[in-house]
C-alpha positions as CSV (number, residue, x, y, z in Angstrom):
1,M,78.8,96.0,91.7
2,T,82.5,96.4,90.8
3,Q,84.2,93.2,89.8
4,A,86.2,91.6,92.7
5,V,89.5,91.4,90.9
6,G,92.5,90.2,93.1
7,V,90.7,88.8,96.1
8,A,92.7,85.9,97.8
9,L,92.2,84.0,101.1
10,R,95.0,82.9,103.5
11,P,95.1,81.6,106.9
12,V,94.4,84.4,109.5
13,R,97.8,85.5,111.2
14,E,98.2,87.1,114.5
15,G,99.3,90.4,112.7
16,D,95.7,90.5,111.1
17,L,94.0,90.9,114.4
18,P,94.3,94.7,114.6
19,A,92.7,95.3,111.3
20,M,90.0,92.7,112.1
21,F,89.3,94.3,115.6
22,T,88.8,97.6,113.8
23,H,86.4,96.0,111.2
24,Q,84.2,94.4,113.8
25,D,84.3,97.5,116.3
26,D,82.2,99.6,113.4
27,P,78.9,100.7,114.9
28,I,77.2,100.9,111.5
29,A,78.5,97.5,110.5
30,N,77.5,96.2,113.9
31,E,73.8,97.5,113.5
32,M,73.4,96.1,110.1
33,A,74.8,92.6,111.1
34,A,72.8,93.0,114.4
35,F,75.8,91.9,116.2
36,E,77.4,93.6,119.1
37,A,81.3,94.4,119.1
38,R,83.5,92.7,121.3
39,P,85.7,94.8,123.6
40,H,89.3,94.3,122.7
41,A,90.3,91.8,125.5
42,E,87.2,89.6,124.5
43,F,87.8,89.9,120.8
44,M,91.4,88.9,121.2
45,A,90.3,85.9,123.4
46,H,87.8,84.9,121.0
47,W,90.3,84.7,118.2
48,T,92.8,83.0,120.4
49,R,90.2,80.1,120.8
50,I,89.6,80.1,117.0
51,L,93.0,79.9,116.0
52,A,93.6,77.0,118.4
53,D,90.5,75.1,117.0
54,D,91.7,72.5,114.6
55,T,87.9,72.1,113.4
56,A,87.7,75.7,112.4
57,L,89.0,77.1,109.1
58,A,89.5,80.8,109.5
59,R,90.8,82.8,106.4
60,A,91.8,86.4,106.0
61,I,90.3,88.0,102.9
62,V,93.1,89.9,101.2
63,V,93.0,92.5,98.3
64,D,96.4,94.1,97.2
65,D,98.1,92.7,100.4
66,E,95.5,94.4,102.6
67,V,93.2,92.4,104.9
68,V,89.7,93.6,104.1
69,G,87.8,91.0,106.0
70,T,87.6,87.4,107.3
71,I,85.6,84.4,106.4
72,M,85.4,81.3,108.3
73,C,84.0,77.7,108.3
74,W,83.3,75.9,111.6
75,R,81.3,73.2,113.1
76,D,78.9,73.5,116.1
77,E,77.2,70.4,117.6
78,F,74.6,70.2,114.8
79,E,76.0,71.6,111.6
80,R,79.1,73.0,109.5
81,N,78.6,76.9,109.4
82,V,80.2,79.7,107.4
83,G,80.4,83.3,108.3
84,Y,82.2,86.4,107.0
85,W,82.9,89.9,108.0
86,L,84.2,92.7,105.8
87,G,85.5,96.2,106.9
88,R,82.7,98.8,106.0
89,A,85.3,100.6,103.7
90,Y,85.2,97.4,101.3
91,W,81.4,96.8,101.1
92,G,79.8,96.8,97.6
93,R,83.0,95.8,95.8
94,G,82.2,92.1,95.3
95,Y,84.8,91.0,97.8
96,A,82.5,89.1,100.1
97,S,81.1,87.1,97.0
98,R,84.3,86.2,95.7
99,A,85.7,85.3,99.0
100,L,82.7,82.9,99.6
101,A,83.1,81.3,96.4
102,L,86.8,80.8,97.1
103,L,86.1,79.2,100.4
104,L,83.3,76.9,98.9
105,D,86.2,75.6,96.6
106,E,88.3,74.9,99.7
107,V,85.6,73.3,101.8
108,T,83.9,70.6,100.1
109,E,81.7,69.1,102.9
110,R,78.1,69.8,102.4
111,P,75.7,71.0,103.7
112,L,76.9,74.3,104.9
113,I,74.6,76.6,107.0
114,A,74.8,80.3,107.3
115,H,72.8,82.5,109.7
116,V,72.2,86.2,108.8
117,A,70.1,88.9,110.2
118,E,67.0,89.5,107.9
119,T,68.0,93.3,107.6
120,N,71.4,92.5,106.3
121,I,70.5,92.5,102.7
122,G,74.0,92.6,101.4
123,S,75.0,89.4,103.3
124,R,71.8,87.6,102.0
125,R,72.7,88.5,98.4
126,V,76.3,87.2,99.0
127,L,74.8,83.9,100.0
128,E,72.3,83.7,97.4
129,H,74.8,84.7,94.8
130,N,76.8,81.6,95.9
131,G,73.9,79.1,95.6
132,F,72.7,79.2,99.2
133,T,69.0,79.0,99.6
134,R,66.8,80.4,102.4
135,I,65.3,77.5,104.4
136,G,63.9,79.2,107.3
137,G,63.8,82.2,109.8
138,A,63.6,82.5,113.6
139,E,64.1,85.2,116.1
140,V,67.3,84.7,118.0
141,D,68.1,86.8,121.0
142,G,65.7,89.5,119.6
143,V,66.9,89.5,116.1
144,R,65.2,88.2,113.2
145,E,67.6,85.8,111.5
146,S,67.2,83.9,108.3
147,T,68.9,80.5,107.9
148,Y,70.5,79.7,104.4
149,R,71.7,76.2,103.3
150,L,74.0,75.0,100.6
151,G,74.1,71.4,99.6
């Protein structure tokens, strides 16, 4: 894995949404993450809600002034969650691991929970590299999912 030099996080801006839509609309990425891409209108509505939610922390992952992905932290009714999505062109460069480390510096609340498809080996490694421990698994909507916890 190449060292992730120059990775930065900043708040998601409306101008980031076209790149983010393209990242999530990749059929290969969707298959690996066991996540169905949202149609454009649904994607935009989803991000409008996220950006209006004061409890959600949404960050663009930026390398050399280019948005390569997103990383988020949000609270559901039970726990504080983290999740991330990188464009496939940026996989394997250490960007997700570095972005998660930066987010963990910003979000000090613990525990944090992440849910990941068991088939998504890369994402599982990102979590483990940042100190998350697998605490269980379940089938959710027909997908085998692992649950990871930090703290």
